[in-house]
N, C-alpha and C positions, 0 to 999 in steps of 0.2 A: 445735436444741433443747439440745444439749450446752452451748452458750454460755449459754443461759437458765438451765440448772441451775447452772453455775458462777457466774453472776451473782447467785445466791441467790434466784431466783424460786421461789415456792411452786408445787407441782404444779398447783394449781387455776388459777394465772395463766399457765401455759405454753400457748400456742396450738398445738395439735396434734390430730390425729384419735385419738390414743391415749387410753385412759381413764386416770384418775388413779392407779389401782393399778399400771398398767404404767409410768407415769412414775416413780412412787416406786421401783419395782423397778430401773428403769434408773439412777436417781440413785445407788442403793446400789451397783449392779454397776459402773458406769462410773467411779466415783470411784477404785476400786482398779485396774481394768483399764487405764485411761489411764496411770496411774503405772507399772504393770508394762510396758506397751507402750513407754513412753519409755525405761525402763531396758533393755529388750530391744533397741531400736533403737540405743541408745548402745553397747551391747556389740557388736552386729553391725557397727556402723560402725568400731569399733576392730579387730575381728577380720578383717573383709574388706578394709579400706582403710587401717588404721593411723592413722585420724583420730580426734580427740576434739572435743568441744563445750565451749566456754568456759562455765563455771558461771554467770558473770555474765549471759550472753545468755539463760539460762533462769530467772533469778531473778525472782520476783514476777509471773509470767504465768500465764494459764489453762492447764490441762492440754492442751487441744486445740491451743493455740498452741505449747506445748512440742513436741508431735509435729510440727507444721508446721515449726518452726525446725530440728529435728533432720533432718527429711526433706530440707531444702534442702542438707544436707551430702552426701547420697547422689547418685549419678548419676541423671539423669532416667529415668523409665520411662514407657512408653506406657500411660496409664491415663486414667480420667475425672477425675483430679486431686482426687478426694475423699480427704480426709486419712486417714480410717479405712481406706479401700480400699488406699491406698498403704502404709500401715503394715502391713496384713495381708499384702500382697505381699512386702514386705521380710522380715517376720518368718517367713513361710512359706519363703522362700528360705534364711533362716538355719537353720531346722530341717532343711531338706533337706541343706544342706552339712554339718551336724553328723552326720546319719545316714549319709551317704555316706562 
């Protein structure tokens, strides 16, 4: 569904069991959250591993694809390979290391 949103589909045309008001809310929320998550992952990648991502690799792609490309720079984790799940795992680890 996130790809549908980024493709510019109207909420009425997205095939999902969620109602249109929910889809509209998700559209608004995820636009900012995906950008923030990408920034958090990039910062964490540098902090933990001293690595960076080439800006050209991230240029002109969907936000969800941005997360996917950044995650490829991290060591693999045992997960369901759902992009948002992996993103949350790494961001949670980052907050934990900051708090400790």
